[in-house]
C-alpha positions, 0 to 999 in steps of 0.5 A: 503498575505502583512501583514500591519504594522498597526496591533495592537495586542489586548489581551484578559483579562485572566480570574479571579481568584481566587485561587493562587499559592504558588508561584507568577511565576507560577499560578495555573493553572484553573480546564477546563471546561467541554468543554474545557475537552471534547475537550481534548479527542477529540483531545487526540482520534483524536491523536491516530487515526492518529497513528494508521493510520500511521501503518495502512499505513506503513503496506499498503506500506509494503503490496505493496512492498511485491505484486511488488516483487510477480508480478515481480517473476509469470511475470518471471514465465510466461516468463519461461512457454510461452517459455517452451510452444514454445519449445513444440510446435515445438517438436510437430510440428517435432513428427508431419511430422515424423508421417505424414511421417510415415503413407505414408510409412506405406500407400505405403507399404500396399499399394505395398502388397496387 
């Protein structure tokens, strides 16, 4: 948005101050109105909520990092388990083949004796 070089800043008049400070350089602050006090409390509460929210987000990010690490370890463990099951399947298949051969031999021996 281009800035206008013709703008004029108008100063709002400050509210009259009934009490003057001891030094002219530091005028006394007027008491905040109830609305200003309520706004200040609301802003302080909002600031506190944001601080708590930031801490919660940081804890959430840390939890996500821990979850990522745990799922990585779980994935590695499952891959190892899968490999072990593959080896077991090969050994069971070899044993089954041997058992079928042994059964055929036993049937042949029984048939010859019978």
